[in-house]
Residue, then its C-alpha position, 0 to 999 in steps of 0.5 A: x278651437x280651430x281659430x285660435x290655434x291657427x293663431x298659433x301656428x300662424x307664426x310658423x306659416x306665413x313665412x313659407x306656406x303664405x308668403x304671398x298672402x302675408x307680404x301683401x301690402x307691406x310695400x310702402x306707398x301701396x296700400x295695405x292688404x288690411x284695407x282690403x275685402x276678405x278673399x275666400x276661395x275659389x273667387x268669383x271674377x270681378x265684373x270687368x270687360x277685358x278678359x282675353x277671350x281664349x280661342x279654340x277655334x283653329x282646333x275646332x275640326x280635331x276637339x269635335x272628332x276627339x271622343x271620350x272613348x279616346x279621352x279615357x285612353x289616352x288617360x290611362x296611357x298618360x296619367x303619371x308618366x314622366x316625359x322620358x316614358x311618354x318618349x318611349x311611347x311615342x318611339x314605340x309608336x303607341x302615341x304620337x305628338x298630334x294625339x298628346x296636343x289634342x288630348x291635352x286642348x280637350x282637357x284645358x276645353x273641359x276643365x280650364x276655359x272659365x273655369x281653372x283659368x291657367x291657361x291664358x292663350x293658346x298658338x294658333x299652330x299647335x297641331x301644324x308643329x305637332x305634325x311636323x314633330x311627328x313627321x321628323x320622328x318618323x323619319x328618324x330626325x329627333x331634336x332632343x329630349x323634348x321632341x314632340x312634348x307640349x310645354x306652357x311659359x308664363x305671360x311675361x317670357x316672349x314667344x314668337x309667332x301669333x302669341x301675346x307677351x303682356x304679364x297678363x296686363x291691359x296695357x300690353x294686351x296687343x303686344x306681339x315680340x318679333x323674337x323668342x326669349x332665348x329659354x324658348x329657343x332651347x326648349x323648341x331647340x330640344x323639340x319642345x312644343x309651345x302650346x301657349x302662355x300660361x296665366x300669372x298673376x298680374x305684372x308678376x304679382x305686383x300690380x295692387x295690394x288687394x289683387x287675389x293671387x293668380x288674377x291678371x286682367x287678361x287672364x282672369x282669375x286661376x283657381x286652384x285644382x284641389x278645391x277651395x284654396x289660394x293658388x298663391x302666385x305669381x306663376x299660377x297659371x304655370x303650376x296649376x296647369x301642370x298640376x291639372x294635367x293640361x300640359x306636360x310640363x311649363x316655365x314659370x318665373x320667380x322673384x322671391x317665391x314665384x315658383x316655388x310658392x305656387x308649385x308646392x301648395x298645388x302639389x307639382x315639383x318646380x325649380x327656381x334655379x340659380x342666377x344666370x343658370x337660365x337666361x332672362x333674356x326677353x322676360x318682362x321684369x319685375x326686379x331683374x337682378x332678382x328674377x329667374x325663369x324655371x321648370x315645372x313637372x309633376x316629377x323630379x324628372x321631369x324638372x331635370x329634363x326640362x332644365x337640361x334643355x333650358x340652360x345655355x351661355x346667353x351673350x344677352x344675359x352676362x349672369x348666364x356665363x358665371x353659370x357656364x360650368x352647367x350649361x348643357x348638362x343632362x341633369x337626369x344623371x344626379x337622379x339616382x339614390x347613389x348620388x343622393x346617399x353622397x350628400x348630407x342634408x340639414x332639415x331647418x325646423x321644429x326640434x322635437x324639444x320644441x314641437x312638444x312645447x309648441x303642442x301642449x297648450x294645444x292638446x290641454x286647450x282641445x281637451x278643455x274644450x271637449x270637457x273631458x281627456x283625449x282619446x288616443x286617437x285625438x292626440x295622434x290626430x292633433x300631433x299629426x296635423x301639428x307636426x305638418x302645419x309647423x314642418x316639425x324636422x324629425x319626421x323629414x330626417x326619418x324620411x331621409x334616413x330610410x333612403x340612406x342618406x345622412x340627415x340631421x335637425x337644424x332646430x329653426x329657432x335657434x337660426x338667426x342671421x340675415x333677413x331679406x326686405x323684399x318691399x324696398x327692393x319692389x318699389x324701386x326695382x320695378x320701375x327701374x326695370x321695366x324702363x330699361x327693359x322697354x328701352x333695350x326692346x328699342x323701335x319694338x318696344x310697345x311702351x315707353x316706360x311704367x308710367x304710360x301703364x299708369x296713365x293707360x290703366x286710368x283711362x278705364x280702371x274698373x275694367x283694365x285694373x278692377x283691383x286697382x293699381x297701388x303698386x304700379x303707382x307706389x313704384x312710380x312715386x317711390x322716394x328711394x334714390x338710385x344710389x339707396x337702390x345699389x347698396x340695397x341690391x348689395x347688401x341684399x345679395x351679398x347678406x343672403x349668400x353669406x347667411x346661407x352659406x353660413x348656415x351650410x358649413x356651420x352645420x356640415x350640409x350640403x342641402x338645407x330643408x327650409x322655408x326661408x327665402x334667402x335664396x332667392x336674393x342670393x342668387x341660389x337654386x331652390x327645389x319643392x317636392x310635394x309631400x302629399x295632401x293635408x289629412x282631413x282629421x277635422x282638427x282644423x289646423x290645416x287647410x284639409x285636402x290642400x298639397x304641401x311639399x318640402x323646399x330645398x335650398x342650396x349654394x349657387x350651381x347646386x342644381x345637382x345636388x338639389x335634384x338628387x336629394x329631391x329625387x330620393x325623396x320624392x321616390x320615397x314618399x311618393x307625395x304627388x297626388x292627383x286632383x279631382x278635377x270634377x270636384x273642383x270644377x262643381x265648386x268653382x261653378x257654385x261661385x261662378x253662379 
C-alpha cells in the first residue's frame, strides 16, 4: 500500500521537497541518476583517502577542561534561544563568547566529527577572537548585533586568516585566500566570530549525477540530524550545523534550491536573498548570475539579525547597487504581527475539492487492502499525512487566518506559466562562471580553469572524485554557444520574473506560499519556516520524523514582507522541533561499522 501511494504523491513532491534528487542526471552530457546505485540514508562514506582531518588541536586544553556538567548547564541556558536573547545574557554577565565557542566546539567534537560531518574546518584563532570580543564588551565597545556570536560559512565563501576555501573539492584543497568575501567582512564588522567552514555538496552540488547530497571529497558525507533521511544540498552543512546546535547561525549559497531545500528538510529557517542584497564578491560560483548567499538560523529572528549585518553596497558586485534601498536596514523591525496583518498571502497548493479527489483513491485502496471499512482514526491518519505530503493549502490558510492575516487558496492545478530549465544553464554556466572567477583573482588564482579541475581529479579519480565528475566534464564538453547562453539567461531571468509577478498581481497578494523554484532565476527572495515533523502514523506516505516547512516567495526586495509573514507563521505554529542527536548518531555509527 505504501509504495503505491508514494507513486501518487511523487508527482507533487518532486518539484518541492525532493528537487535535488528528482533533477539529478537531467543535465545533458553528464550521465543520469538512473545509472547510479540506490542511495539509502544515512550513507556510509566511500573508501577513499582525501577527506580533510578536522583539527581540534588548538582547542585541546579547553576541551579537556569542559565538563559534562558545564555542557548541561549551557544546554539549559542556550537551547531555543535567539541571538538577541544570547546577547542579553552576555550583557548580563550570565555568559561570554569564550564559553559560547567552547560549547559549540564540544558539541562538534561529540556529534559532528566523522558523524554528522557538517563542519568541514574550524578556525584555529576562534578562541582568541572570542576572548578579544569579550574584552571589548567589558570595555563597552560593542561592534554590532552579532558581537561575539559564532557563525559558520559555506566552504565556497572566501574567508582569510588560516582557513581554506575549496567548495569541498580536492583541486582547491590548498587555497587560502588573501581577503574575506565582502559578506564575511560585513559579519565581522557586526561582531561575528567566524567559527569555520561548513561542509557542502561539492561544487554546489554539481559534481556528478551519482554523488549524494551533502558529500564533498574534503568534507565527507554530511548526515541528517533527525534520522535516516536525505539531507539535501548544496548548503547541507550550513543547514545541518544550525539544526544540530553546533553553531548559532550560518551562511549558505543558492543557485536553485540550495539554501531553501536543505534548510526546510533539516527544520531550520533560511532566506534566499534578492540578487544583489547580499554581495556575491569572492564566492566560488556555480552560475554567477544565478547564485546568491543567504543566512540560516533556528528562528526568523536570527535570520533577520544575520541579514541586517550582511547587506551593503559593494563595488565588487554591480547588482548590489540595485538593492541599495535595503542596505543597512535593521530587518528585525519587520518582525511583528502588526506588520504581517498589513499583507495578503496567496497559498499555492491543493484546493479542498482537488484534495478530496486525490485522496479518494488512496482511501479506497487502503480499505481494499485491509479487507474492511476504514475506521475514523485510520481515515483521519491518511487524510492528515496526505495533506502534509502534498501541501494542501487550506490548513496553511487557516494558520494565517488565526493570526488575523488575510490569506487565499491558489489552486496549483490552475497555475500555469513559465518554467525554468536549469540544466542547460548549469552545463554552460559552470565552466563560464568558474573560469571568469579564476581570472578575476589574478596572481592569487590557484587554478586557471575548470579544465585544471578535471585533469587533477583524473590523476587519482577513486580518491579525488570517488563518485565521478560527470557534471564537470559535461560542462567542459558543452555544445552550447556563448550566444545561446546569453539568450538563455535573458529568457530565464525575464520569464521567471514575469511569471511570479503575474501570479502576485492576478491574485492581489503580497507574498506567496509555493513550491515553485522560479524565484531563483528571477532573482527574487524566498524564505523557509519550519512547520513541524512528519507524523509517525504508519501509513507510509511521508518520511516519518523528518522536518517539513513552508516556502514563502515574494517580489524583488520583498524581504521585509517575507520576514513579517514568516515570523507570524512561526509564532502561530512553533514548528521547530530539536533533533534527538544521540539517536541519529546511533544510526550513523551502525552504518559506519
